[in-house]
Backbone as XML, in Angstrom:
<?xml version="1.0"?>
<chain id="A" units="angstrom">
  <residue number="1" name="MET">
    <atom name="N" x="74.054" y="93.103" z="86.081"/>
    <atom name="CA" x="74.302" y="94.262" z="86.455"/>
    <atom name="C" x="75.384" y="95.222" z="86.088"/>
  </residue>
  <residue number="2" name="LYS">
    <atom name="N" x="75.197" y="96.417" z="85.475"/>
    <atom name="CA" x="76.370" y="96.959" z="85.189"/>
    <atom name="C" x="77.168" y="97.818" z="85.956"/>
  </residue>
  <residue number="3" name="LYS">
    <atom name="N" x="78.074" y="97.961" z="85.994"/>
    <atom name="CA" x="78.887" y="98.805" z="87.240"/>
    <atom name="C" x="79.692" y="99.913" z="86.546"/>
  </residue>
  <residue number="4" name="GLU">
    <atom name="N" x="79.519" y="101.092" z="87.073"/>
    <atom name="CA" x="80.144" y="102.080" z="86.504"/>
    <atom name="C" x="81.725" y="102.078" z="86.240"/>
  </residue>
  <residue number="5" name="ASN">
    <atom name="N" x="82.547" y="102.462" z="85.376"/>
    <atom name="CA" x="83.803" y="102.225" z="85.164"/>
    <atom name="C" x="84.512" y="103.186" z="86.297"/>
  </residue>
  <residue number="6" name="PRO">
    <atom name="N" x="85.169" y="102.321" z="87.410"/>
    <atom name="CA" x="86.250" y="103.112" z="88.414"/>
    <atom name="C" x="87.571" y="104.069" z="87.597"/>
  </residue>
  <residue number="7" name="ASP">
    <atom name="N" x="87.747" y="103.071" z="86.273"/>
    <atom name="CA" x="88.899" y="103.743" z="85.893"/>
    <atom name="C" x="88.931" y="104.667" z="84.796"/>
  </residue>
  <residue number="8" name="LYS">
    <atom name="N" x="88.072" y="105.336" z="84.598"/>
    <atom name="CA" x="87.623" y="106.078" z="83.276"/>
    <atom name="C" x="88.087" y="107.213" z="83.453"/>
  </residue>
  <residue number="9" name="GLU">
    <atom name="N" x="88.535" y="107.865" z="84.145"/>
    <atom name="CA" x="89.463" y="109.297" z="84.130"/>
    <atom name="C" x="90.880" y="108.953" z="84.105"/>
  </residue>
  <residue number="10" name="LEU">
    <atom name="N" x="91.337" y="107.545" z="84.383"/>
    <atom name="CA" x="92.813" y="107.365" z="83.830"/>
    <atom name="C" x="92.893" y="106.904" z="82.797"/>
  </residue>
  <residue number="11" name="GLU">
    <atom name="N" x="91.873" y="106.053" z="82.161"/>
    <atom name="CA" x="91.561" y="105.820" z="80.854"/>
    <atom name="C" x="91.611" y="106.760" z="79.968"/>
  </residue>
  <residue number="12" name="GLU">
    <atom name="N" x="90.995" y="108.049" z="80.051"/>
    <atom name="CA" x="91.111" y="109.212" z="79.314"/>
    <atom name="C" x="92.514" y="109.862" z="79.265"/>
  </residue>
  <residue number="13" name="LEU">
    <atom name="N" x="93.199" y="109.878" z="80.631"/>
    <atom name="CA" x="94.350" y="110.463" z="80.813"/>
    <atom name="C" x="95.353" y="109.437" z="80.076"/>
  </residue>
  <residue number="14" name="ILE">
    <atom name="N" x="95.414" y="108.253" z="80.505"/>
    <atom name="CA" x="96.315" y="107.610" z="79.598"/>
    <atom name="C" x="96.221" y="107.631" z="77.830"/>
  </residue>
  <residue number="15" name="GLN">
    <atom name="N" x="95.124" y="107.865" z="77.406"/>
    <atom name="CA" x="94.718" y="107.879" z="75.675"/>
    <atom name="C" x="95.252" y="109.355" z="75.373"/>
  </residue>
  <residue number="16" name="ALA">
    <atom name="N" x="95.142" y="110.259" z="76.450"/>
    <atom name="CA" x="95.387" y="111.644" z="76.025"/>
    <atom name="C" x="97.049" y="111.727" z="75.905"/>
  </residue>
  <residue number="17" name="ILE">
    <atom name="N" x="97.744" y="110.914" z="76.843"/>
    <atom name="CA" x="99.119" y="110.917" z="77.131"/>
    <atom name="C" x="99.632" y="110.387" z="75.604"/>
  </residue>
  <residue number="18" name="PHE">
    <atom name="N" x="98.962" y="109.334" z="75.477"/>
    <atom name="CA" x="99.410" y="108.326" z="73.991"/>
    <atom name="C" x="99.242" y="109.085" z="72.943"/>
  </residue>
  <residue number="19" name="ASP">
    <atom name="N" x="98.334" y="109.939" z="72.723"/>
    <atom name="CA" x="97.913" y="110.412" z="71.450"/>
    <atom name="C" x="98.906" y="111.848" z="71.621"/>
  </residue>
  <residue number="20" name="GLU">
    <atom name="N" x="99.298" y="112.465" z="72.497"/>
    <atom name="CA" x="99.912" y="113.550" z="72.315"/>
    <atom name="C" x="101.561" y="113.302" z="71.972"/>
  </residue>
  <residue number="21" name="ASN">
    <atom name="N" x="101.849" y="111.914" z="72.457"/>
    <atom name="CA" x="103.433" y="111.963" z="71.813"/>
    <atom name="C" x="103.243" y="110.826" z="70.974"/>
  </residue>
  <residue number="22" name="ASP">
    <atom name="N" x="102.355" y="110.940" z="69.940"/>
    <atom name="CA" x="102.518" y="110.485" z="68.504"/>
    <atom name="C" x="102.583" y="108.676" z="68.738"/>
  </residue>
  <residue number="23" name="ALA">
    <atom name="N" x="101.881" y="108.052" z="69.589"/>
    <atom name="CA" x="101.891" y="106.682" z="69.737"/>
    <atom name="C" x="103.002" y="106.131" z="70.319"/>
  </residue>
  <residue number="24" name="SER">
    <atom name="N" x="104.346" y="106.812" z="70.495"/>
    <atom name="CA" x="105.519" y="106.219" z="70.785"/>
    <atom name="C" x="105.922" y="105.887" z="72.025"/>
  </residue>
  <residue number="25" name="TYR">
    <atom name="N" x="104.907" y="106.299" z="72.954"/>
    <atom name="CA" x="104.865" y="105.596" z="74.226"/>
    <atom name="C" x="104.384" y="104.304" z="74.829"/>
  </residue>
  <residue number="26" name="GLY">
    <atom name="N" x="105.307" y="103.533" z="75.137"/>
    <atom name="CA" x="104.676" y="102.073" z="75.983"/>
    <atom name="C" x="104.080" y="102.425" z="77.295"/>
  </residue>
  <residue number="27" name="TYR">
    <atom name="N" x="103.849" y="101.314" z="77.677"/>
    <atom name="CA" x="103.403" y="101.537" z="79.067"/>
    <atom name="C" x="104.114" y="102.048" z="80.260"/>
  </residue>
  <residue number="28" name="ARG">
    <atom name="N" x="105.584" y="101.781" z="79.939"/>
    <atom name="CA" x="106.573" y="102.446" z="81.111"/>
    <atom name="C" x="106.440" y="103.641" z="80.692"/>
  </residue>
  <residue number="29" name="ARG">
    <atom name="N" x="106.522" y="104.364" z="79.645"/>
    <atom name="CA" x="106.775" y="105.657" z="79.838"/>
    <atom name="C" x="105.508" y="106.298" z="80.031"/>
  </residue>
  <residue number="30" name="ILE">
    <atom name="N" x="104.377" y="105.637" z="79.984"/>
    <atom name="CA" x="102.923" y="106.101" z="80.231"/>
    <atom name="C" x="102.967" y="106.237" z="81.603"/>
  </residue>
  <residue number="31" name="TYR">
    <atom name="N" x="103.340" y="105.063" z="82.246"/>
    <atom name="CA" x="103.365" y="104.994" z="83.727"/>
    <atom name="C" x="104.458" y="106.026" z="84.440"/>
  </residue>
  <residue number="32" name="LEU">
    <atom name="N" x="105.395" y="106.474" z="83.756"/>
    <atom name="CA" x="106.457" y="107.259" z="84.537"/>
    <atom name="C" x="105.741" y="108.794" z="84.409"/>
  </residue>
  <residue number="33" name="ALA">
    <atom name="N" x="105.042" y="109.037" z="83.621"/>
    <atom name="CA" x="104.519" y="110.379" z="83.027"/>
    <atom name="C" x="102.928" y="110.895" z="83.964"/>
  </residue>
  <residue number="34" name="LEU">
    <atom name="N" x="102.883" y="109.630" z="84.136"/>
    <atom name="CA" x="101.622" y="109.801" z="85.363"/>
    <atom name="C" x="101.891" y="109.881" z="86.670"/>
  </residue>
  <residue number="35" name="ARG">
    <atom name="N" x="103.144" y="109.157" z="86.696"/>
    <atom name="CA" x="103.729" y="109.294" z="88.231"/>
    <atom name="C" x="104.118" y="110.836" z="88.010"/>
  </residue>
  <residue number="36" name="ASN">
    <atom name="N" x="105.096" y="111.452" z="87.117"/>
    <atom name="CA" x="105.472" y="112.856" z="87.431"/>
    <atom name="C" x="104.026" y="113.942" z="87.407"/>
  </residue>
  <residue number="37" name="LYS">
    <atom name="N" x="103.053" y="113.459" z="86.913"/>
    <atom name="CA" x="101.751" y="114.059" z="87.192"/>
    <atom name="C" x="101.408" y="114.303" z="88.775"/>
  </residue>
  <residue number="38" name="GLY">
    <atom name="N" x="101.615" y="113.498" z="89.254"/>
    <atom name="CA" x="101.465" y="113.272" z="90.529"/>
    <atom name="C" x="100.034" y="111.805" z="90.669"/>
  </residue>
  <residue number="39" name="TYR">
    <atom name="N" x="99.848" y="111.056" z="89.808"/>
    <atom name="CA" x="98.969" y="109.831" z="90.411"/>
    <atom name="C" x="99.871" y="108.795" z="90.901"/>
  </residue>
  <residue number="40" name="LYS">
    <atom name="N" x="99.185" y="108.222" z="91.812"/>
    <atom name="CA" x="100.111" y="107.122" z="92.332"/>
    <atom name="C" x="99.175" y="105.555" z="91.479"/>
  </residue>
  <residue number="41" name="VAL">
    <atom name="N" x="99.792" y="105.147" z="90.418"/>
    <atom name="CA" x="99.505" y="103.984" z="89.814"/>
    <atom name="C" x="100.257" y="102.881" z="89.852"/>
  </residue>
  <residue number="42" name="ASN">
    <atom name="N" x="99.974" y="101.625" z="89.544"/>
    <atom name="CA" x="100.715" y="100.387" z="89.212"/>
    <atom name="C" x="101.103" y="100.305" z="87.703"/>
  </residue>
  <residue number="43" name="HIS">
    <atom name="N" x="102.077" y="100.188" z="87.352"/>
    <atom name="CA" x="102.130" y="99.806" z="86.208"/>
    <atom name="C" x="101.817" y="98.662" z="85.540"/>
  </residue>
  <residue number="44" name="LYS">
    <atom name="N" x="101.399" y="97.752" z="86.076"/>
    <atom name="CA" x="100.393" y="96.828" z="85.612"/>
    <atom name="C" x="99.136" y="97.181" z="85.332"/>
  </residue>
  <residue number="45" name="LYS">
    <atom name="N" x="98.561" y="98.196" z="86.173"/>
    <atom name="CA" x="97.246" y="98.675" z="86.064"/>
    <atom name="C" x="97.228" y="99.502" z="84.586"/>
  </residue>
  <residue number="46" name="VAL">
    <atom name="N" x="98.549" y="100.043" z="84.217"/>
    <atom name="CA" x="98.656" y="100.908" z="83.370"/>
    <atom name="C" x="98.773" y="100.103" z="81.567"/>
  </residue>
  <residue number="47" name="GLN">
    <atom name="N" x="99.248" y="99.002" z="82.159"/>
    <atom name="CA" x="99.390" y="98.192" z="80.792"/>
    <atom name="C" x="98.250" y="97.397" z="80.447"/>
  </residue>
  <residue number="48" name="ARG">
    <atom name="N" x="97.188" y="96.989" z="81.660"/>
    <atom name="CA" x="96.259" y="96.530" z="81.513"/>
    <atom name="C" x="95.376" y="97.495" z="80.935"/>
  </residue>
  <residue number="49" name="ILE">
    <atom name="N" x="95.215" y="98.547" z="81.039"/>
    <atom name="CA" x="94.326" y="99.592" z="80.147"/>
    <atom name="C" x="94.745" y="100.024" z="79.242"/>
  </residue>
  <residue number="50" name="MET">
    <atom name="N" x="95.927" y="99.816" z="78.685"/>
    <atom name="CA" x="96.535" y="99.979" z="77.720"/>
    <atom name="C" x="95.995" y="98.785" z="76.623"/>
  </residue>
  <residue number="51" name="ARG">
    <atom name="N" x="96.099" y="97.579" z="77.200"/>
    <atom name="CA" x="95.950" y="96.597" z="76.198"/>
    <atom name="C" x="93.848" y="96.457" z="76.099"/>
  </residue>
  <residue number="52" name="LYS">
    <atom name="N" x="93.362" y="97.086" z="76.694"/>
    <atom name="CA" x="92.121" y="97.205" z="77.047"/>
    <atom name="C" x="91.654" y="98.214" z="75.858"/>
  </residue>
  <residue number="53" name="LEU">
    <atom name="N" x="92.327" y="99.383" z="75.691"/>
    <atom name="CA" x="92.009" y="100.340" z="74.943"/>
    <atom name="C" x="92.328" y="100.026" z="73.592"/>
  </residue>
  <residue number="54" name="GLY">
    <atom name="N" x="93.660" y="99.052" z="73.482"/>
    <atom name="CA" x="94.160" y="98.552" z="72.107"/>
    <atom name="C" x="95.045" y="99.655" z="71.463"/>
  </residue>
  <residue number="55" name="LEU">
    <atom name="N" x="96.182" y="100.098" z="72.713"/>
    <atom name="CA" x="96.901" y="101.254" z="72.344"/>
    <atom name="C" x="98.170" y="100.490" z="72.118"/>
  </residue>
  <residue number="56" name="MET">
    <atom name="N" x="98.955" y="100.430" z="71.132"/>
    <atom name="CA" x="100.059" y="99.842" z="71.033"/>
    <atom name="C" x="101.157" y="100.716" z="70.498"/>
  </residue>
  <residue number="57" name="VAL">
    <atom name="N" x="102.481" y="100.366" z="70.867"/>
    <atom name="CA" x="103.670" y="101.332" z="70.009"/>
    <atom name="C" x="103.775" y="101.000" z="68.835"/>
  </residue>
  <residue number="58" name="LYS">
    <atom name="N" x="104.283" y="101.684" z="67.669"/>
    <atom name="CA" x="104.540" y="101.303" z="66.681"/>
    <atom name="C" x="105.612" y="100.982" z="66.320"/>
  </residue>
</chain>
């Protein structure tokens, strides 16, 4: 069974923040950017999603 991805919106938002900042934001800064935008998300979840998407700081 294939389930719909519940974190799709969050993944797109993390990818946008990462691309917007020239790949210089790690999970800590992205976590804070999300919090500033009003999203309540755990830093570990941000870290897992970034690892899944292959986003690494230069």
